[in-house]
N, C-alpha and C positions, 0 to 999 in steps of 0.2 A: 357516528353521526355528529358527535361533538367536534371531531376534527374538521368536518366540512364547514361548520359554522366559524371555526377559527381561520379557515383558509380564505373565506370570502373577502375580508378586509385586506388580506395580503394580495390577493389577485387584483383588487381594485386600487391598491396602493395608498390606503388610508389607515389611520389608527382609530381604534374604537375609543370613543369618549363616553364613559359611564354616565356623565351628567347630561349629555346631549347626543342622542343616538342618530342624529340626522346626517352626520358625515358620511356614513355608509350609504344611506338612501340617496343623498345628493350625488355621490360618486357613481352609483349605479345608474341614476337617471342621466347623468352626463355621458356615461359609456353607451347607454342604449340610444341616446339621441345622436351621438357622434358615429354610430355604426353605419348610418346611411352615407355619411360623408367620406369616411375612411375605411379602407379594407386592411387586411393584414393583421397586425397585432391586436387592434381593437376588436375586430371581428372574432378572433380566436378567443379573446377573453369572454366575449358574450357566449360563445359556444361552450366554454368551460363552465361558466356559471349556470347555463341551462343543463349541463350534464350533472352538476351538483344537485340541482333541483330534482332531476329525474332519479338519481340515486336515493335521495332522501325520501321521495315518494314511494319508491319500491321497497325500501326498508320499512317504512311505516305500514304499507299494505301487508307485508309479510308478518310483521310483529302483531298487528291487530287481527289478522286472519288466523293466526296460529292458535 
């Protein structure tokens, strides 16, 4: 699960700034808003991020249910 959190900035193409964490959020918002306008690479990034969220949720359910 830690690896997934490290992959999100890489997928978005931004660096994580420990002093101001808004870069990742702003990049994600730009990506989600541009999804309607463009298809292809941008849409596949959105699908990849959604898959990361699904995997994280499944791991948490398994961990806390066990």
